[in-house]
Every structure is written in structure tokens, then in C-alpha cells.
N, CA, C and O atoms as a GROMACS GRO file, in nm:
protein
  528
    1MET      N    1   0.085  -0.118   0.000
    1MET     CA    2   0.000   0.000   0.000
    1MET      C    3   0.089   0.123   0.000
    1MET      O    4   0.188   0.129   0.072
    2VAL      N    5   0.053   0.220  -0.081
    2VAL     CA    6   0.124   0.347  -0.080
    2VAL      C    7   0.068   0.428   0.036
    2VAL      O    8  -0.052   0.458   0.040
    3VAL      N    9   0.154   0.463   0.132
    3VAL     CA   10   0.109   0.538   0.250
    3VAL      C   11   0.169   0.677   0.258
    3VAL      O   12   0.125   0.758   0.340
    4GLY      N   13   0.269   0.706   0.176
    4GLY     CA   14   0.329   0.839   0.176
    4GLY      C   15   0.366   0.878   0.035
    4GLY      O   16   0.415   0.796  -0.043
    5ARG      N   17   0.342   1.004   0.002
    5ARG     CA   18   0.376   1.052  -0.131
    5ARG      C   19   0.398   1.202  -0.124
    5ARG      O   20   0.347   1.270  -0.034
    6ALA      N   21   0.474   1.253  -0.218
    6ALA     CA   22   0.498   1.397  -0.227
    6ALA      C   23   0.533   1.430  -0.371
    6ALA      O   24   0.573   1.342  -0.447
    7MET      N   25   0.517   1.555  -0.406
    7MET     CA   26   0.551   1.599  -0.541
    7MET      C   27   0.627   1.729  -0.529
    7MET      O   28   0.597   1.813  -0.444
    8SER      N   29   0.727   1.745  -0.615
    8SER     CA   30   0.811   1.863  -0.611
    8SER      C   31   0.867   1.889  -0.750
    8SER      O   32   0.867   1.800  -0.836
    9ALA      N   33   0.915   2.010  -0.771
    9ALA     CA   34   0.979   2.042  -0.898
    9ALA      C   35   1.115   1.976  -0.911
    9ALA      O   36   1.167   1.961  -1.021
   10GLY      N   37   1.173   1.936  -0.798
   10GLY     CA   38   1.304   1.873  -0.801
   10GLY      C   39   1.312   1.753  -0.710
   10GLY      O   40   1.230   1.736  -0.620
   11ASN      N   41   1.412   1.670  -0.734
   11ASN     CA   42   1.434   1.552  -0.651
   11ASN      C   43   1.538   1.587  -0.546
   11ASN      O   44   1.657   1.597  -0.576
   12ASN      N   45   1.491   1.607  -0.422
   12ASN     CA   46   1.582   1.645  -0.316
   12ASN      C   47   1.537   1.586  -0.183
   12ASN      O   48   1.434   1.519  -0.176
   13SER      N   49   1.615   1.609  -0.078
   13SER     CA   50   1.582   1.548   0.051
   13SER      C   51   1.450   1.601   0.106
   13SER      O   52   1.382   1.528   0.177
   14GLN      N   53   1.413   1.725   0.075
   14GLN     CA   54   1.284   1.777   0.122
   14GLN      C   55   1.169   1.696   0.065
   14GLN      O   56   1.072   1.668   0.136
   15LEU      N   57   1.178   1.657  -0.061
   15LEU     CA   58   1.074   1.578  -0.125
   15LEU      C   59   1.054   1.445  -0.054
   15LEU      O   60   0.941   1.409  -0.019
   16VAL      N   61   1.162   1.371  -0.032
   16VAL     CA   62   1.146   1.240   0.032
   16VAL      C   63   1.109   1.253   0.179
   16VAL      O   64   1.039   1.167   0.232
   17CYS      N   65   1.154   1.360   0.245
   17CYS     CA   66   1.114   1.382   0.384
   17CYS      C   67   0.965   1.412   0.393
   17CYS      O   68   0.897   1.366   0.485
   18ASP      N   69   0.912   1.490   0.298
   18ASP     CA   70   0.768   1.518   0.295
   18ASP      C   71   0.688   1.390   0.278
   18ASP      O   72   0.588   1.369   0.347
   19ALA      N   73   0.731   1.303   0.187
   19ALA     CA   74   0.662   1.176   0.167
   19ALA      C   75   0.671   1.089   0.292
   19ALA      O   76   0.574   1.023   0.330
   20LEU      N   77   0.787   1.088   0.356
   20LEU     CA   78   0.805   1.009   0.477
   20LEU      C   79   0.718   1.061   0.590
   20LEU      O   80   0.661   0.983   0.666
   21HIS      N   81   0.707   1.194   0.604
   21HIS     CA   82   0.619   1.250   0.707
   21HIS      C   83   0.476   1.202   0.687
   21HIS      O   84   0.407   1.168   0.783
   22MET      N   85   0.430   1.199   0.562
   22MET     CA   86   0.294   1.151   0.535
   22MET      C   87   0.281   1.004   0.573
   22MET      O   88   0.181   0.964   0.632
   23ALA      N   89   0.380   0.924   0.539
   23ALA     CA   90   0.376   0.781   0.573
   23ALA      C   91   0.375   0.762   0.725
   23ALA      O   92   0.304   0.676   0.776
   24ILE      N   93   0.452   0.841   0.795
   24ILE     CA   94   0.457   0.832   0.942
   24ILE      C   95   0.322   0.866   1.001
   24ILE      O   96   0.279   0.801   1.097
   25GLU      N   97   0.253   0.965   0.947
   25GLU     CA   98   0.119   0.999   0.995
   25GLU      C   99   0.023   0.881   0.978
   25GLU      O  100  -0.063   0.859   1.063
   26HIS      N  101   0.038   0.804   0.868
   26HIS     CA  102  -0.050   0.689   0.844
   26HIS      C  103  -0.010   0.566   0.922
   26HIS      O  104  -0.095   0.481   0.951
   27ARG      N  105   0.117   0.553   0.959
   27ARG     CA  106   0.165   0.430   1.019
   27ARG      C  107   0.241   0.450   1.150
   27ARG      O  108   0.310   0.359   1.195
   28ALA      N  109   0.230   0.565   1.211
   28ALA     CA  110   0.312   0.598   1.328
   28ALA      C  111   0.296   0.500   1.443
   28ALA      O  112   0.392   0.475   1.515
   29SER      N  113   0.179   0.444   1.461
   29SER     CA  114   0.157   0.358   1.576
   29SER      C  115   0.206   0.215   1.556
   29SER      O  116   0.200   0.134   1.649
   30GLN      N  117   0.254   0.183   1.439
   30GLN     CA  118   0.297   0.046   1.411
   30GLN      C  119   0.445   0.029   1.441
   30GLN      O  120   0.529   0.103   1.391
   31ALA      N  121   0.475  -0.069   1.522
   31ALA     CA  122   0.614  -0.098   1.557
   31ALA      C  123   0.680  -0.181   1.447
   31ALA      O  124   0.613  -0.254   1.374
   32GLY      N  125   0.810  -0.170   1.437
   32GLY     CA  126   0.887  -0.256   1.347
   32GLY      C  127   0.875  -0.220   1.201
   32GLY      O  128   0.887  -0.307   1.114
   33LEU      N  129   0.851  -0.093   1.171
   33LEU     CA  130   0.838  -0.053   1.031
   33LEU      C  131   0.970  -0.066   0.958
   33LEU      O  132   1.077  -0.038   1.013
   34LEU      N  133   0.961  -0.109   0.834
   34LEU     CA  134   1.077  -0.126   0.747
   34LEU      C  135   1.054  -0.039   0.624
   34LEU      O  136   0.950  -0.047   0.560
   35HIS      N  137   1.152   0.044   0.592
   35HIS     CA  138   1.142   0.134   0.477
   35HIS      C  139   1.235   0.088   0.367
   35HIS      O  140   1.357   0.085   0.385
   36HIS      N  141   1.178   0.050   0.253
   36HIS     CA  142   1.256   0.004   0.138
   36HIS      C  143   1.284   0.122   0.046
   36HIS      O  144   1.195   0.202   0.017
   37SER      N  145   1.408   0.132  -0.001
   37SER     CA  146   1.443   0.234  -0.099
   37SER      C  147   1.567   0.192  -0.175
   37SER      O  148   1.631   0.091  -0.143
   38ASP      N  149   1.599   0.270  -0.275
   38ASP     CA  150   1.727   0.248  -0.343
   38ASP      C  151   1.834   0.332  -0.272
   38ASP      O  152   1.806   0.393  -0.168
   39GLN      N  153   1.953   0.336  -0.326
   39GLN     CA  154   2.061   0.409  -0.262
   39GLN      C  155   2.080   0.549  -0.319
   39GLN      O  156   2.191   0.604  -0.317
   40GLY      N  157   1.973   0.606  -0.369
   40GLY     CA  158   1.980   0.742  -0.424
   40GLY      C  159   2.020   0.842  -0.318
   40GLY      O  160   2.003   0.820  -0.198
   41ILE      N  161   2.073   0.953  -0.363
   41ILE     CA  162   2.127   1.054  -0.272
   41ILE      C  163   2.020   1.109  -0.178
   41ILE      O  164   2.053   1.147  -0.066
   42THR      N  165   1.895   1.114  -0.220
   42THR     CA  166   1.790   1.165  -0.133
   42THR      C  167   1.765   1.072  -0.015
   42THR      O  168   1.737   1.117   0.096
   43TYR      N  169   1.773   0.941  -0.039
   43TYR     CA  170   1.747   0.844   0.067
   43TYR      C  171   1.867   0.822   0.158
   43TYR      O  172   1.852   0.769   0.268
   44THR      N  173   1.983   0.863   0.115
   44THR     CA  174   2.102   0.848   0.199
   44THR      C  175   2.141   0.979   0.266
   44THR      O  176   2.242   0.985   0.336
   45SER      N  177   2.060   1.084   0.246
   45SER     CA  178   2.091   1.213   0.307
   45SER      C  179   2.082   1.203   0.459
   45SER      O  180   2.003   1.125   0.513
   46THR      N  181   2.162   1.281   0.525
   46THR     CA  182   2.164   1.284   0.672
   46THR      C  183   2.026   1.316   0.727
   46THR      O  184   1.979   1.252   0.821
   47ARG      N  185   1.961   1.416   0.669
   47ARG     CA  186   1.828   1.458   0.716
   47ARG      C  187   1.727   1.343   0.709
   47ARG      O  188   1.649   1.322   0.802
   48TYR      N  189   1.730   1.270   0.599
   48TYR     CA  190   1.634   1.161   0.581
   48TYR      C  191   1.663   1.046   0.677
   48TYR      O  192   1.572   0.991   0.739
   49ARG      N  193   1.790   1.009   0.688
   49ARG     CA  194   1.827   0.899   0.778
   49ARG      C  195   1.794   0.934   0.923
   49ARG      O  196   1.752   0.847   0.999
   50GLU      N  197   1.811   1.059   0.962
   50GLU     CA  198   1.776   1.101   1.098
   50GLU      C  199   1.626   1.093   1.121
   50GLU      O  200   1.582   1.054   1.230
   51LEU      N  201   1.548   1.128   1.022
   51LEU     CA  202   1.402   1.120   1.034
   51LEU      C  203   1.357   0.975   1.052
   51LEU      O  204   1.269   0.947   1.132
   52LEU      N  205   1.418   0.885   0.976
   52LEU     CA  206   1.388   0.742   0.995
   52LEU      C  207   1.421   0.699   1.137
   52LEU      O  208   1.339   0.636   1.203
   53LYS      N  209   1.540   0.733   1.182
   53LYS     CA  210   1.586   0.693   1.315
   53LYS      C  211   1.497   0.750   1.425
   53LYS      O  212   1.460   0.678   1.518
   54GLU      N  213   1.462   0.878   1.415
   54GLU     CA  214   1.376   0.944   1.515
   54GLU      C  215   1.241   0.873   1.528
   54GLU      O  216   1.179   0.878   1.634
   55ASN      N  217   1.197   0.809   1.423
   55ASN     CA  218   1.066   0.743   1.423
   55ASN      C  219   1.074   0.592   1.434
   55ASN      O  220   0.975   0.522   1.414
   56GLY      N  221   1.193   0.541   1.465
   56GLY     CA  222   1.210   0.398   1.487
   56GLY      C  223   1.188   0.313   1.363
   56GLY      O  224   1.144   0.198   1.373
   57ILE      N  225   1.219   0.368   1.248
   57ILE     CA  226   1.200   0.298   1.122
   57ILE      C  227   1.334   0.247   1.073
   57ILE      O  228   1.432   0.321   1.068
   58THR      N  229   1.339   0.120   1.037
   58THR     CA  230   1.461   0.058   0.986
   58THR      C  231   1.469   0.078   0.835
   58THR      O  232   1.374   0.048   0.763
   59ALA      N  233   1.582   0.128   0.789
   59ALA     CA  234   1.603   0.148   0.646
   59ALA      C  235   1.651   0.017   0.583
   59ALA      O  236   1.737  -0.052   0.638
   60SER      N  237   1.596  -0.015   0.467
   60SER     CA  238   1.638  -0.131   0.390
   60SER      C  239   1.666  -0.082   0.249
   60SER      O  240   1.574  -0.046   0.176
   61MET      N  241   1.793  -0.080   0.212
   61MET     CA  242   1.830  -0.028   0.081
   61MET      C  243   1.873  -0.140  -0.012
   61MET      O  244   1.937  -0.237   0.028
   62SER      N  245   1.835  -0.123  -0.137
   62SER     CA  246   1.875  -0.219  -0.239
   62SER      C  247   2.024  -0.205  -0.267
   62SER      O  248   2.085  -0.102  -0.239
   63ARG      N  249   2.079  -0.311  -0.322
   63ARG     CA  250   2.218  -0.304  -0.366
   63ARG      C  251   2.228  -0.213  -0.487
   63ARG      O  252   2.132  -0.200  -0.563
   64ILE      N  253   2.340  -0.151  -0.504
   64ILE     CA  254   2.360  -0.060  -0.616
   64ILE      C  255   2.332  -0.132  -0.748
   64ILE      O  256   2.386  -0.238  -0.777
   65GLY      N  257   2.244  -0.070  -0.828
   65GLY     CA  258   2.214  -0.122  -0.960
   65GLY      C  259   2.126  -0.246  -0.963
   65GLY      O  260   2.114  -0.309  -1.068
   66ASN      N  261   2.066  -0.283  -0.850
   66ASN     CA  262   1.984  -0.404  -0.846
   66ASN      C  263   1.840  -0.368  -0.813
   66ASN      O  264   1.803  -0.359  -0.696
   67CYS      N  265   1.759  -0.348  -0.916
   67CYS     CA  266   1.619  -0.310  -0.896
   67CYS      C  267   1.537  -0.422  -0.832
   67CYS      O  268   1.430  -0.397  -0.778
   68HIS      N  269   1.586  -0.546  -0.839
   68HIS     CA  270   1.510  -0.659  -0.784
   68HIS      C  271   1.504  -0.657  -0.632
   68HIS      O  272   1.415  -0.717  -0.573
   69ASP      N  273   1.598  -0.588  -0.568
   69ASP     CA  274   1.596  -0.576  -0.422
   69ASP      C  275   1.476  -0.495  -0.374
   69ASP      O  276   1.434  -0.509  -0.260
   70ASN      N  277   1.422  -0.413  -0.460
   70ASN     CA  278   1.311  -0.325  -0.424
   70ASN      C  279   1.197  -0.346  -0.525
   70ASN      O  280   1.138  -0.250  -0.575
   71ALA      N  281   1.167  -0.471  -0.552
   71ALA     CA  282   1.076  -0.507  -0.661
   71ALA      C  283   0.936  -0.451  -0.645
   71ALA      O  284   0.874  -0.412  -0.744
   72VAL      N  285   0.884  -0.446  -0.524
   72VAL     CA  286   0.747  -0.397  -0.505
   72VAL      C  287   0.737  -0.249  -0.542
   72VAL      O  288   0.645  -0.209  -0.612
   73ALA      N  289   0.832  -0.168  -0.495
   73ALA     CA  290   0.831  -0.026  -0.529
   73ALA      C  291   0.856  -0.005  -0.678
   73ALA      O  292   0.792   0.078  -0.740
   74GLU      N  293   0.950  -0.080  -0.733
   74GLU     CA  294   0.978  -0.069  -0.877
   74GLU      C  295   0.855  -0.105  -0.959
   74GLU      O  296   0.825  -0.040  -1.059
   75SER      N  297   0.783  -0.207  -0.918
   75SER     CA  298   0.662  -0.249  -0.987
   75SER      C  299   0.555  -0.140  -0.979
   75SER      O  300   0.488  -0.110  -1.078
   76PHE      N  301   0.539  -0.080  -0.860
   76PHE     CA  302   0.440   0.026  -0.846
   76PHE      C  303   0.470   0.141  -0.942
   76PHE      O  304   0.380   0.187  -1.013
   77PHE      N  305   0.595   0.187  -0.945
   77PHE     CA  306   0.628   0.300  -1.031
   77PHE      C  307   0.615   0.265  -1.179
   77PHE      O  308   0.577   0.350  -1.259
   78ALA      N  309   0.646   0.142  -1.216
   78ALA     CA  310   0.624   0.098  -1.354
   78ALA      C  311   0.476   0.104  -1.388
   78ALA      O  312   0.439   0.151  -1.496
   79ASN      N  313   0.391   0.056  -1.298
   79ASN     CA  314   0.247   0.060  -1.322
   79ASN      C  315   0.196   0.204  -1.332
   79ASN      O  316   0.117   0.236  -1.421
   80LEU      N  317   0.240   0.288  -1.240
   80LEU     CA  318   0.198   0.429  -1.242
   80LEU      C  319   0.233   0.493  -1.376
   80LEU      O  320   0.151   0.562  -1.436
   81LYS      N  321   0.354   0.471  -1.421
   81LYS     CA  322   0.397   0.529  -1.549
   81LYS      C  323   0.319   0.470  -1.666
   81LYS      O  324   0.269   0.544  -1.750
   82ASN      N  325   0.308   0.337  -1.671
   82ASN     CA  326   0.242   0.271  -1.784
   82ASN      C  327   0.092   0.294  -1.787
   82ASN      O  328   0.032   0.299  -1.895
   83GLU      N  329   0.030   0.306  -1.672
   83GLU     CA  330  -0.115   0.320  -1.667
   83GLU      C  331  -0.163   0.464  -1.659
   83GLU      O  332  -0.282   0.491  -1.680
   84LEU      N  333  -0.072   0.558  -1.631
   84LEU     CA  334  -0.118   0.695  -1.613
   84LEU      C  335  -0.030   0.798  -1.682
   84LEU      O  336  -0.077   0.868  -1.771
   85THR      N  337   0.094   0.809  -1.644
   85THR     CA  338   0.171   0.927  -1.685
   85THR      C  339   0.228   0.920  -1.826
   85THR      O  340   0.246   1.026  -1.887
   86TYR      N  341   0.258   0.804  -1.880
   86TYR     CA  342   0.315   0.797  -2.014
   86TYR      C  343   0.217   0.838  -2.122
   86TYR      O  344   0.258   0.881  -2.230
   87TYR      N  345   0.090   0.826  -2.095
   87TYR     CA  346  -0.010   0.850  -2.199
   87TYR      C  347  -0.090   0.978  -2.177
   87TYR      O  348  -0.195   0.998  -2.237
   88ARG      N  349  -0.039   1.062  -2.091
   88ARG     CA  350  -0.116   1.181  -2.058
   88ARG      C  351  -0.022   1.301  -2.043
   88ARG      O  352   0.084   1.291  -1.983
   89ASP      N  353  -0.063   1.412  -2.098
   89ASP     CA  354   0.010   1.536  -2.080
   89ASP      C  355  -0.065   1.621  -1.978
   89ASP      O  356  -0.182   1.654  -1.997
   90PHE      N  357   0.002   1.654  -1.871
   90PHE     CA  358  -0.059   1.736  -1.767
   90PHE      C  359  -0.028   1.883  -1.795
   90PHE      O  360   0.087   1.919  -1.820
   91LYS      N  361  -0.130   1.966  -1.791
   91LYS     CA  362  -0.111   2.108  -1.818
   91LYS      C  363  -0.052   2.182  -1.698
   91LYS      O  364   0.020   2.281  -1.714
   92THR      N  365  -0.083   2.134  -1.578
   92THR     CA  366  -0.032   2.198  -1.457
   92THR      C  367   0.015   2.091  -1.358
   92THR      O  368  -0.022   1.974  -1.368
   93ARG      N  369   0.096   2.134  -1.265
   93ARG     CA  370   0.140   2.044  -1.158
   93ARG      C  371   0.019   1.997  -1.076
   93ARG      O  372   0.014   1.882  -1.033
   94GLN      N  373  -0.078   2.086  -1.054
   94GLN     CA  374  -0.197   2.049  -0.977
   94GLN      C  375  -0.278   1.942  -1.049
   94GLN      O  376  -0.333   1.852  -0.985
   95GLU      N  377  -0.287   1.950  -1.181
   95GLU     CA  378  -0.356   1.847  -1.257
   95GLU      C  379  -0.286   1.712  -1.241
   95GLU      O  380  -0.352   1.609  -1.225
   96ALA      N  381  -0.156   1.711  -1.246
   96ALA     CA  382  -0.078   1.588  -1.226
   96ALA      C  383  -0.097   1.536  -1.084
   96ALA      O  384  -0.117   1.417  -1.063
   97ARG      N  385  -0.090   1.626  -0.987
   97ARG     CA  386  -0.106   1.587  -0.846
   97ARG      C  387  -0.243   1.521  -0.824
   97ARG      O  388  -0.252   1.419  -0.756
   98THR      N  389  -0.347   1.579  -0.881
   98THR     CA  390  -0.483   1.524  -0.866
   98THR      C  391  -0.494   1.386  -0.932
   98THR      O  392  -0.550   1.294  -0.873
   99ALA      N  393  -0.441   1.374  -1.052
   99ALA     CA  394  -0.448   1.245  -1.123
   99ALA      C  395  -0.371   1.137  -1.049
   99ALA      O  396  -0.417   1.023  -1.040
  100ILE      N  397  -0.255   1.171  -0.997
  100ILE     CA  398  -0.174   1.072  -0.923
  100ILE      C  399  -0.240   1.037  -0.791
  100ILE      O  400  -0.238   0.921  -0.751
  101PHE      N  401  -0.299   1.135  -0.722
  101PHE     CA  402  -0.375   1.107  -0.600
  101PHE      C  403  -0.487   1.008  -0.631
  101PHE      O  404  -0.503   0.908  -0.560
  102ASP      N  405  -0.564   1.036  -0.736
  102ASP     CA  406  -0.675   0.946  -0.773
  102ASP      C  407  -0.624   0.806  -0.805
  102ASP      O  408  -0.683   0.707  -0.763
  103TYR      N  409  -0.514   0.798  -0.879
  103TYR     CA  410  -0.459   0.667  -0.915
  103TYR      C  411  -0.421   0.589  -0.789
  103TYR      O  412  -0.455   0.471  -0.777
  104ILE      N  413  -0.352   0.655  -0.697
  104ILE     CA  414  -0.304   0.586  -0.576
  104ILE      C  415  -0.419   0.555  -0.482
  104ILE      O  416  -0.439   0.440  -0.442
  105GLU      N  417  -0.495   0.658  -0.445
  105GLU     CA  418  -0.594   0.642  -0.338
  105GLU      C  419  -0.725   0.576  -0.383
  105GLU      O  420  -0.787   0.504  -0.305
  106LEU      N  421  -0.765   0.599  -0.506
  106LEU     CA  422  -0.893   0.544  -0.550
  106LEU      C  423  -0.878   0.413  -0.628
  106LEU      O  424  -0.968   0.330  -0.626
  107PHE      N  425  -0.766   0.396  -0.695
  107PHE     CA  426  -0.746   0.274  -0.773
  107PHE      C  427  -0.645   0.180  -0.708
  107PHE      O  428  -0.682   0.072  -0.662
  108TYR      N  429  -0.520   0.218  -0.703
  108TYR     CA  430  -0.413   0.126  -0.662
  108TYR      C  431  -0.436   0.070  -0.520
  108TYR      O  432  -0.435  -0.051  -0.502
  109ASN      N  433  -0.456   0.156  -0.423
  109ASN     CA  434  -0.471   0.108  -0.285
  109ASN      C  435  -0.603   0.034  -0.262
  109ASN      O  436  -0.607  -0.059  -0.181
  110ARG      N  437  -0.710   0.072  -0.332
  110ARG     CA  438  -0.842   0.017  -0.301
  110ARG      C  439  -0.893  -0.089  -0.398
  110ARG      O  440  -0.971  -0.175  -0.358
  111LYS      N  441  -0.851  -0.084  -0.524
  111LYS     CA  442  -0.911  -0.174  -0.624
  111LYS      C  443  -0.813  -0.265  -0.695
  111LYS      O  444  -0.852  -0.371  -0.744
  112CYS      N  445  -0.688  -0.226  -0.703
  112CYS     CA  446  -0.592  -0.298  -0.787
  112CYS      C  447  -0.543  -0.427  -0.720
  112CYS      O  448  -0.475  -0.420  -0.617
  113PRO      N  449  -0.577  -0.544  -0.775
  113PRO     CA  450  -0.532  -0.669  -0.714
  113PRO      C  451  -0.381  -0.685  -0.728
  113PRO      O  452  -0.324  -0.657  -0.833
  114GLN      N  453  -0.317  -0.730  -0.621
  114GLN     CA  454  -0.172  -0.746  -0.618
  114GLN      C  455  -0.138  -0.895  -0.608
  114GLN      O  456  -0.187  -0.964  -0.519
  115GLN      N  457  -0.055  -0.940  -0.696
  115GLN     CA  458  -0.014  -1.081  -0.693
  115GLN      C  459   0.049  -1.117  -0.558
  115GLN      O  460   0.023  -1.224  -0.504
  116THR      N  461   0.132  -1.027  -0.505
  116THR     CA  462   0.200  -1.055  -0.377
  116THR      C  463   0.105  -1.054  -0.259
  116THR      O  464   0.144  -1.093  -0.149
  117LEU      N  465  -0.020  -1.011  -0.279
  117LEU     CA  466  -0.120  -1.008  -0.173
  117LEU      C  467  -0.235  -1.104  -0.203
  117LEU      O  468  -0.350  -1.078  -0.167
  118ASN      N  469  -0.204  -1.214  -0.269
  118ASN     CA  470  -0.304  -1.314  -0.306
  118ASN      C  471  -0.418  -1.254  -0.389
  118ASN      O  472  -0.534  -1.290  -0.373
  119TYR      N  473  -0.382  -1.161  -0.477
  119TYR     CA  474  -0.473  -1.097  -0.570
  119TYR      C  475  -0.583  -1.015  -0.501
  119TYR      O  476  -0.693  -0.999  -0.554
  120LEU      N  477  -0.550  -0.964  -0.385
  120LEU     CA  478  -0.636  -0.867  -0.318
  120LEU      C  479  -0.575  -0.729  -0.337
  120LEU      O  480  -0.456  -0.716  -0.366
  121SER      N  481  -0.658  -0.626  -0.321
  121SER     CA  482  -0.603  -0.490  -0.322
  121SER      C  483  -0.534  -0.468  -0.187
  121SER      O  484  -0.560  -0.542  -0.092
  122PRO      N  485  -0.447  -0.369  -0.177
  122PRO     CA  486  -0.383  -0.343  -0.048
  122PRO      C  487  -0.483  -0.316   0.066
  122PRO      O  488  -0.463  -0.365   0.177
  123VAL      N  489  -0.588  -0.242   0.039
  123VAL     CA  490  -0.688  -0.215   0.144
  123VAL      C  491  -0.759  -0.344   0.183
  123VAL      O  492  -0.780  -0.370   0.302
  124GLU      N  493  -0.797  -0.426   0.085
  124GLU     CA  494  -0.863  -0.554   0.116
  124GLU      C  495  -0.771  -0.643   0.198
  124GLU      O  496  -0.815  -0.707   0.294
  125TYR      N  497  -0.645  -0.646   0.162
  125TYR     CA  498  -0.548  -0.730   0.233
  125TYR      C  499  -0.532  -0.683   0.377
  125TYR      O  500  -0.532  -0.765   0.469
  126GLU      N  501  -0.517  -0.553   0.399
  126GLU     CA  502  -0.501  -0.503   0.535
  126GLU      C  503  -0.628  -0.526   0.616
  126GLU      O  504  -0.620  -0.559   0.735
  127THR      N  505  -0.744  -0.510   0.555
  127THR     CA  506  -0.870  -0.535   0.626
  127THR      C  507  -0.879  -0.682   0.667
  127THR      O  508  -0.918  -0.713   0.780
  128MET      N  509  -0.843  -0.772   0.576
  128MET     CA  510  -0.845  -0.915   0.606
  128MET      C  511  -0.748  -0.946   0.720
  128MET      O  512  -0.782  -1.023   0.811
  129ARG      N  513  -0.630  -0.890   0.717
  129ARG     CA  514  -0.529  -0.915   0.820
  129ARG      C  515  -0.572  -0.859   0.956
  129ARG      O  516  -0.540  -0.916   1.060
  130ALA      N  517  -0.645  -0.749   0.955
  130ALA     CA  518  -0.689  -0.685   1.080
  130ALA      C  519  -0.791  -0.771   1.153
  130ALA      O  520  -0.794  -0.772   1.276
  131VAL      N  521  -0.875  -0.843   1.079
  131VAL     CA  522  -0.979  -0.924   1.143
  131VAL      C  523  -0.931  -1.065   1.173
  131VAL      O  524  -0.997  -1.140   1.245
  132ALA      N  525  -0.816  -1.103   1.119
  132ALA     CA  526  -0.763  -1.238   1.140
  132ALA      C  527  -0.697  -1.252   1.276
  132ALA      O  528  -0.648  -1.360   1.310
   0.00000   0.00000   0.00000
């Protein structure tokens, strides 16, 4: 499930910290959180690593050049691009933000069946796990 997201004109530590703050708001009460990322400069920044540590989140980084270490995130971004952004020209950043919000919150998290979740959507899977 996508629990944190942010959009910016540039790729910097502020962008990933904003997304992480959103994720923390959604998952703050859960112990043992694991954060998967690649070894990009934004994820290895001091500010970002300190934010993870302050919130008791363990960082899990893929090996350099190995997208398979972070397959779930790589798959999500491939789907987002193939199903939404490659075939659409956004006139404004707000138009893009709205379309991506709708894709994540209304489709991907709630309706899109995931092979790794026994073909349930992320929301269905979490609901099932909560009652089990």
C-alpha cells in the first residue's frame, strides 16, 4: 500500500522527507516498520536517515544497480507510469497531483489486485489481516 507521497519540482531530501512524514502519519503507531528504498542521494541524506531513526523505522536499501531488491516499489512505479503518466500530458502540476492522487488512493490502494497479496487490493489485504 502506498502510504506516503509527495511531489516537487526537483528531486531532493525535502521531497522524500515530505513523503516520509505523510507515511509516518499513516503508520506511526505500528512498531517494526521497514522502509525500502534504493541508494539514491535523497534516501542516503543525513536529514532523511535522521528522520527514519527518530521514528524507529529501519532502512532497507537495495544493492547498487539491483532493482530486484526493491521489486514492489519498482513495480508500483512501472504501473503508475504505464497506466497513467506515459499516456497523458498534464497542463499543470496540480492536474498531475490530482491524477496521481486518484490513481493511488482510488485505484491502486483500493481496487488494484496485487499478486503478492493473493490478488487482493492493499486495502482488502489489510482489512483481512486486521480481522484475522
